[in-house]
C-alpha positions as CSV (number, residue, x, y, z in Angstrom):
1,M,0.0,0.0,0.0
2,K,1.2,3.5,-0.9
3,E,1.4,6.0,1.9
4,E,-1.1,8.9,1.6
5,V,0.5,12.4,1.3
6,I,-1.4,15.5,2.3
7,L,-0.3,18.8,0.8
8,N,-1.3,22.3,1.8
9,K,-2.3,25.0,-0.6
10,R,1.2,26.2,-1.3
11,E,2.5,22.7,-1.9
12,Q,-0.4,22.0,-4.2
13,K,0.4,25.1,-6.2
14,R,4.0,23.9,-6.5
15,L,2.8,20.4,-7.7
16,M,0.7,22.0,-10.4
17,V,3.6,24.2,-11.7
18,L,6.0,21.3,-11.6
19,N,3.7,19.1,-13.6
20,K,3.4,21.8,-16.3
21,L,7.2,22.3,-16.2
22,E,7.7,18.5,-16.7
23,K,5.3,18.5,-19.7
24,G,7.2,21.4,-21.3
25,D,4.4,23.9,-21.0
26,L,6.5,26.2,-18.8
27,H,10.2,27.2,-18.7
28,N,12.3,27.3,-15.6
29,K,12.2,31.1,-15.5
30,E,8.4,31.3,-15.9
31,A,8.0,28.6,-13.1
32,A,10.3,30.6,-10.8
33,Q,8.1,33.8,-11.3
34,L,4.9,31.9,-10.5
35,L,6.4,30.3,-7.4
36,F,8.3,33.4,-6.3
37,L,11.5,31.3,-6.2
38,S,14.8,31.6,-8.0
39,V,15.6,29.5,-11.1
40,R,18.2,27.5,-9.2
41,Q,15.7,26.6,-6.5
42,V,13.1,25.5,-9.1
43,K,15.7,23.2,-10.6
44,R,16.4,21.6,-7.2
45,L,12.7,21.3,-6.5
46,K,12.1,19.6,-9.9
47,A,14.9,17.1,-9.3
48,R,13.5,16.1,-5.9
49,Y,10.0,15.8,-7.4
50,L,11.2,13.5,-10.2
51,E,13.0,11.4,-7.7
52,A,10.5,11.0,-4.9
53,G,7.2,12.3,-6.4
54,A,4.7,14.4,-4.5
55,E,6.1,13.3,-1.1
56,A,9.2,15.5,-1.8
57,L,7.1,18.6,-1.8
58,A,5.9,18.1,1.8
59,H,7.9,19.5,4.7
60,G,10.3,17.0,6.3
61,N,9.2,17.7,9.9
62,R,5.5,17.2,9.2
63,G,4.0,14.7,11.6
64,R,7.0,14.7,13.9
65,K,6.6,15.7,17.6
66,P,8.5,18.9,18.4
67,V,11.5,18.6,20.7
68,H,10.3,21.2,23.1
69,A,6.7,19.8,23.3
70,L,5.3,19.1,26.8
71,S,5.1,15.5,27.8
72,D,1.7,13.8,28.1
73,E,2.4,13.2,31.8
74,L,2.8,16.9,32.4
75,R,-0.3,17.8,30.5
76,H,-2.4,15.3,32.6
77,R,-0.9,16.8,35.8
78,V,-1.9,20.3,34.7
79,V,-5.5,19.1,34.0
80,D,-5.7,17.1,37.3
81,L,-4.5,20.0,39.5
82,V,-7.0,22.5,38.1
83,Q,-9.9,20.0,38.7
84,I,-9.0,19.1,42.3
85,K,-6.5,21.3,44.2
86,Y,-6.9,24.6,42.2
87,A,-10.6,24.4,41.3
88,G,-12.1,27.7,40.6
89,F,-8.8,29.5,39.9
90,N,-8.7,31.7,36.8
91,Q,-6.1,30.8,34.2
92,Q,-3.6,33.6,35.0
93,H,-3.8,32.8,38.8
94,Y,-3.5,29.1,38.1
95,T,-0.4,29.7,36.0
96,E,1.2,31.6,38.8
97,K,0.4,28.9,41.3
98,L,1.9,26.2,39.1
99,A,5.2,28.1,39.1
100,E,5.1,29.0,42.8
101,S,3.9,25.8,44.4
102,E,4.2,23.0,41.9
103,G,7.4,23.9,40.1
104,I,5.8,23.8,36.7
105,S,6.9,26.8,34.6
106,V,4.7,27.2,31.6
107,S,3.2,30.2,30.0
108,R,-0.4,31.3,30.4
109,S,-1.2,30.6,26.8
110,T,0.1,27.1,27.2
111,V,-2.1,26.5,30.2
112,R,-5.0,27.9,28.3
113,R,-4.3,25.6,25.3
114,I,-4.0,22.5,27.5
115,L,-7.2,23.3,29.5
116,S,-9.2,24.2,26.4
117,G,-8.1,20.9,24.8
118,A,-9.5,19.1,27.8
119,G,-12.8,21.1,27.7
120,I,-12.0,23.2,30.7
121,H,-12.6,27.0,30.3
122,S,-11.8,29.9,32.6
123,P,-14.4,30.4,35.4
124,R,-14.1,34.1,35.0
125,K,-16.8,35.4,32.7
126,R,-15.9,38.3,30.5
127,R,-18.4,40.5,28.6
128,P,-18.2,40.0,24.9
129,P,-16.8,43.0,23.0
130,K,-19.3,45.5,21.7
131,H,-19.4,46.8,18.2
132,R,-18.6,50.5,18.3
133,K,-18.8,52.9,15.5
134,R,-17.9,56.6,15.0
135,R,-20.7,59.0,15.8
136,E,-21.7,61.3,13.0
137,R,-21.2,65.0,13.7
138,Y,-24.2,67.2,14.2
139,P,-25.1,68.8,10.9
140,Q,-25.3,72.5,12.0
141,E,-23.2,74.8,14.1
142,G,-24.7,75.5,17.5
143,M,-26.8,72.3,17.7
144,M,-24.6,70.6,20.3
145,L,-21.5,71.7,22.2
146,Q,-19.3,69.5,24.3
147,I,-18.2,71.1,27.6
148,D,-15.5,70.0,30.1
149,G,-12.7,71.2,32.3
150,S,-9.1,70.3,32.3
151,P,-6.9,70.9,35.4
152,H,-3.3,71.2,34.2
153,D,-0.1,73.1,34.9
154,W,-0.9,75.5,32.1
155,L,1.7,78.1,33.2
156,E,4.5,75.5,33.7
157,G,5.4,76.6,37.2
158,R,5.4,80.4,36.4
159,G,2.1,80.7,38.2
160,P,-0.5,78.6,40.0
161,K,-2.0,75.5,38.5
162,L,-5.3,76.4,36.7
163,S,-8.3,74.6,35.2
164,L,-9.4,75.5,31.7
165,I,-13.1,75.3,31.1
166,A,-14.1,75.3,27.5
167,A,-16.7,74.2,24.9
168,I,-16.2,72.7,21.5
169,D,-18.8,72.8,18.7
170,D,-19.6,69.3,17.5
171,A,-20.4,70.3,13.9
172,T,-17.3,72.5,13.2
173,G,-14.8,71.5,15.8
174,T,-14.4,75.2,16.8
175,V,-13.9,76.4,20.4
176,P,-16.1,79.4,20.8
177,V,-15.4,80.2,24.4
178,G,-13.0,79.3,27.2
179,V,-12.1,80.6,30.7
180,F,-9.3,79.9,33.1
181,R,-10.3,79.2,36.7
182,K,-8.3,78.2,39.8
183,Q,-10.3,75.0,39.9
184,E,-13.2,73.4,38.0
185,D,-16.3,74.9,39.6
186,A,-19.9,75.8,38.8
187,Q,-19.1,79.5,38.6
188,G,-16.6,78.8,35.9
189,Y,-19.2,77.0,33.7
190,V,-21.7,79.8,34.3
191,L,-19.1,82.4,33.2
192,M,-18.3,80.3,30.1
193,L,-22.0,80.0,29.3
194,Q,-22.4,83.7,29.8
195,Q,-19.7,84.5,27.2
196,L,-21.2,82.0,24.8
197,I,-24.7,83.5,25.0
198,A,-23.4,87.0,24.7
199,N,-21.2,86.3,21.6
200,H,-23.2,83.6,19.8
201,G,-26.5,82.9,21.3
202,I,-28.2,80.0,23.2
203,P,-27.1,76.5,22.0
204,I,-29.6,73.7,21.6
205,A,-27.8,71.1,23.6
206,L,-24.8,70.7,25.9
207,Y,-22.9,67.4,26.1
208,H,-21.1,66.9,29.5
209,D,-20.0,64.3,31.9
210,R,-21.8,63.2,35.1
211,H,-20.0,65.7,37.4
212,G,-21.9,67.0,40.4
213,I,-22.0,70.4,38.8
214,F,-24.4,69.2,36.1
215,E,-26.6,66.6,37.9
216,R,-27.3,65.2,41.3
217,A,-25.7,62.0,42.3
218,P,-28.0,59.0,42.4
219,A,-26.9,58.2,45.9
220,D,-28.2,61.5,47.3
221,K,-31.4,61.0,49.3
222,E,-34.5,62.7,48.0
223,S,-36.0,65.3,50.3
224,I,-39.7,65.3,51.2
225,E,-40.4,68.1,48.7
226,E,-38.7,66.1,45.9
227,Q,-40.7,63.0,46.8
228,L,-44.0,65.0,46.7
229,E,-43.1,66.7,43.3
230,G,-41.9,63.4,41.9
231,K,-38.6,64.8,40.5
232,R,-35.1,65.7,41.7
233,T,-34.1,69.3,42.3
234,P,-31.6,70.2,39.7
235,T,-28.2,71.6,40.4
236,Q,-27.5,75.3,39.9
237,F,-26.1,74.8,36.4
238,G,-28.9,72.3,35.7
239,R,-31.5,74.9,36.6
240,I,-29.8,77.4,34.3
241,M,-30.0,75.0,31.4
242,E,-33.7,74.4,32.1
243,E,-34.5,78.1,32.2
244,L,-32.6,78.7,29.0
245,G,-34.2,75.7,27.3
246,I,-30.9,73.9,26.7
247,T,-31.0,70.1,26.4
248,S,-28.7,68.4,28.9
249,I,-26.9,65.3,27.6
250,S,-24.8,63.2,30.0
251,A,-22.0,61.1,28.7
252,M,-21.6,57.7,30.3
253,T,-17.9,57.4,29.5
254,P,-15.1,59.8,28.6
255,Q,-14.8,58.1,25.2
256,A,-18.4,59.3,24.4
257,K,-17.2,62.9,24.4
258,G,-14.0,62.1,22.7
259,R,-13.9,65.3,20.7
260,I,-13.3,67.6,23.7
261,E,-11.0,64.9,25.4
262,R,-8.8,65.0,22.3
263,L,-8.9,68.8,22.4
264,W,-7.2,68.8,25.8
265,G,-4.3,66.9,24.3
266,T,-3.9,69.6,21.6
267,F,-4.3,72.5,24.0
268,Q,-1.8,71.0,26.5
269,D,0.7,71.1,23.7
270,R,-0.1,74.3,21.7
271,L,-1.7,76.5,24.3
272,V,1.0,75.8,26.8
273,S,3.6,76.8,24.3
274,E,1.8,80.0,23.4
275,L,1.4,80.9,27.1
276,R,5.2,80.3,27.5
277,L,6.0,82.4,24.5
278,A,3.8,85.3,25.7
279,G,5.3,85.1,29.2
280,I,2.0,84.7,30.9
281,K,2.3,84.3,34.7
282,N,-1.1,84.7,36.3
283,I,-4.8,83.9,35.6
284,R,-5.7,87.4,34.6
285,E,-3.1,87.5,31.8
286,A,-4.1,84.0,30.7
287,N,-7.8,84.9,30.3
288,A,-6.8,88.0,28.4
289,M,-4.7,86.0,26.0
290,L,-7.1,83.1,25.5
291,P,-9.5,84.7,23.0
292,H,-6.6,85.5,20.6
293,F,-5.4,81.9,20.8
294,L,-8.9,80.5,20.2
295,S,-9.4,82.7,17.2
296,A,-6.2,81.5,15.5
297,F,-7.0,77.9,16.6
298,N,-10.5,78.0,15.0
299,R,-9.1,79.3,11.7
300,R,-6.6,76.5,11.6
301,F,-8.7,73.5,12.7
302,A,-12.3,74.3,11.9
303,V,-14.2,72.0,9.5
304,P,-17.2,73.1,7.4
305,P,-20.6,71.9,8.8
306,E,-22.8,69.6,6.8
307,Q,-25.6,72.2,6.7
308,P,-25.1,75.9,6.3
309,G,-26.5,78.4,8.8
310,I,-26.3,78.7,12.6
311,A,-28.5,76.9,15.1
312,Y,-27.9,79.2,18.0
313,R,-31.1,80.8,19.3
314,K,-31.4,84.5,19.7
315,L,-32.0,86.0,23.2
316,P,-35.6,87.1,24.0
317,A,-36.4,90.7,23.8
318,R,-36.8,91.2,27.6
319,F,-34.1,88.7,28.6
320,V,-32.0,89.8,31.6
321,P,-28.9,87.6,31.9
322,E,-28.3,88.5,35.5
323,E,-31.7,87.0,36.5
324,V,-30.9,83.6,34.9
325,L,-27.1,83.2,34.9
326,C,-26.8,83.3,38.7
327,F,-27.1,81.0,41.7
328,K,-30.5,81.0,43.3
329,Y,-31.2,80.0,46.9
330,V,-34.4,79.9,49.1
331,R,-34.3,81.6,52.4
332,T,-36.8,82.6,55.2
333,V,-36.9,86.2,56.3
334,G,-36.3,86.8,59.9
335,K,-38.7,88.6,62.3
336,D,-36.7,91.8,61.9
337,N,-37.0,91.6,58.0
338,V,-33.3,90.5,57.7
339,V,-32.2,87.7,55.4
340,R,-29.1,85.8,56.4
341,F,-26.9,84.6,53.5
342,G,-23.6,83.2,54.5
343,H,-21.8,85.9,56.4
344,R,-23.9,88.6,54.9
345,R,-27.0,90.2,56.3
346,L,-29.6,92.0,54.1
347,Q,-32.2,94.3,55.5
348,I,-35.5,94.3,53.5
349,F,-37.5,97.5,53.3
350,P,-41.3,97.8,52.7
351,S,-42.0,97.6,49.0
352,N,-44.4,96.3,46.4
353,G,-47.4,97.2,48.7
354,R,-46.2,95.1,51.6
355,S,-44.9,96.6,54.9
356,S,-43.3,93.5,56.3
357,Y,-41.8,90.3,54.9
358,A,-41.2,88.6,58.2
359,Y,-41.2,84.7,57.9
360,A,-41.7,85.0,54.1
361,R,-39.9,82.6,51.8
362,V,-37.8,84.6,49.4
363,E,-35.3,83.8,46.6
364,V,-31.7,85.0,47.0
365,Q,-29.9,85.5,43.7
366,E,-26.1,85.6,43.8
367,C,-24.7,87.0,40.6
368,M,-21.3,86.1,39.1
369,D,-19.9,89.5,40.2
370,G,-20.7,88.8,43.8
371,S,-23.8,91.1,44.1
372,I,-26.9,89.8,45.8
373,A,-30.6,90.5,45.0
374,I,-33.7,89.2,46.8
375,Y,-36.9,88.4,44.9
376,Y,-40.3,87.6,46.3
377,Q,-42.9,86.2,43.9
378,G,-40.8,87.3,40.9
379,K,-40.4,90.9,42.1
380,C,-37.1,92.4,43.3
381,L,-37.2,93.8,46.8
382,L,-35.5,96.9,48.1
383,T,-32.6,95.9,50.4
384,K,-29.4,97.2,51.9
385,S,-26.7,95.7,54.1
386,A,-27.8,95.1,57.7
387,P,-25.6,95.4,60.8
388,A,-23.9,92.1,61.7
389,E,-24.3,90.3,64.9
390,A,-21.8,90.3,67.7
391,P,-20.3,86.8,67.0
392,I,-19.6,87.9,63.4
393,L,-18.0,91.2,64.6
394,R,-15.8,89.3,67.1
395,T,-14.6,86.9,64.4
396,K,-14.4,89.4,61.6
397,T,-10.7,90.2,62.1
398,G,-9.9,86.5,62.3
399,K,-7.1,86.8,65.0
400,R,-6.8,88.7,68.2
401,S,-3.8,90.8,69.0
402,S,-1.1,89.6,71.4
403,T,-2.2,92.2,74.0
404,E,-5.8,90.9,73.9
405,M,-4.6,87.3,74.3
406,Q,-2.5,88.2,77.4
407,L,-5.4,90.1,79.0
408,A,-7.7,87.2,78.3
409,A,-5.2,84.7,79.9
410,K,-5.0,86.8,83.1
411,S,-8.7,87.2,83.4
412,P,-10.4,85.0,86.0
413,L,-13.1,84.2,83.4
414,S,-10.5,82.3,81.4
415,K,-10.1,79.7,84.2
416,V,-13.9,79.3,84.4
417,A,-14.1,78.9,80.7
418,A,-11.4,76.3,80.8
419,R,-13.4,74.0,83.1
420,P,-15.4,71.2,81.5
421,I,-19.1,72.0,81.1
422,L,-21.3,69.3,82.3
423,S,-24.2,68.3,80.1
424,K,-26.6,68.3,83.2
425,P,-26.2,70.2,86.5
426,R,-25.2,67.9,89.4
427,Y,-28.2,67.1,91.8
428,K,-27.5,68.3,95.4
429,Y,-28.9,65.8,97.8
430,K,-30.6,67.2,100.9
431,P,-31.5,64.7,103.7
432,T,-35.1,64.6,105.0
433,P,-35.8,65.7,108.6
434,D,-36.3,62.2,109.8
435,H,-33.1,60.9,108.2
436,P,-30.8,58.9,110.6
437,W,-28.0,61.5,110.0
438,R,-30.3,64.1,111.7
439,R,-31.2,62.0,114.7
440,T,-29.5,62.6,118.1
441,M,-27.0,59.9,119.0
442,V,-27.7,58.2,122.4
443,V,-24.7,56.7,124.2
444,H,-25.3,54.0,126.9
445,K,-22.8,54.1,129.8
446,D,-22.9,50.4,130.4
447,R,-21.9,49.8,126.8
448,G,-19.2,52.5,126.9
């Protein structure tokens, strides 16, 4: 019986060319070009074929066991250990244990191949990879802007570390506004939005991450008022977006808003160099230089939108930015018509046909410039700064002078103040009139 020879595709191609070469249909040079070999190699291959037939075309090591192959005994031991002693170990952990405790040094891929051949798979389940695709840009400028903040050493040690808060248009890739802040905060985003509205208009949507500036954390407990209304109270910036009619879109991962994430890499290269070239050393100079950089950046990297025109909405005729782009808080007016807001005290005067606002619920609006206004039922009230209380006056300077501290130490009140204050006054026991302590003691002589 003749031994059966199995040839792969490359060897089958060589067999076909050699048959044509033997019949005289091809020359050695033509066969060499078809097989991507030299003419000399084709001659040697033809000689072996004429001598041993198709078997000469098969590789000599085919069917032989490799010298470095693992023994069957070692394979069985790897399979037995994972089923008994190391049951439940993942493949990487199991590979480490084989080297540490069993003296078997094999690679993780080898262990995986041995266990897979035995029908044993890793106990750790992994999620299958998801199909991802590139999101299409929004067709028109102003439809959606991605906003984010980037803390970085923008001044390279020449000044304090700053955070750059900016927005990038999804349709054109332009950066319309940006502002440097000492840290990423809600006021910085409001200032950025204020510049955007003043220079371009109101965008349709803002794409952001799930920072506490934009939305409440799911772990925060709902108040009784929120439970009655059936919705969460928005953050200050979330409320501003609602009042302006801006759609808020939260990104679940940083990759989802990759356009602005890649922008930070570009800015941390180009903008840092421009700041160094201009010799910027503080936040005021950096904010003054930023518009010039953004203008040149947009001319260089802007792309044309799919649809012409601008989707920014114009401001209403009676729109007052200070009444929307601010922080709003609810406070209760005191009996003396004074509203407490932090360390500030505001005195409310009679206005709008009402003589007193005691115990009324008012809205305190804190503008970005630090000014404060009080509104009641949508109407601004007449106020002025009220005198501060004594505790605030005592702590207003922050520190006492050395003379005051010496006098306070010599004062007898300081010793009293240093004593621990009991939570409850100690009860002083008073014996009753018939108590044994109050009775007269009788001494008998015969017992003395």
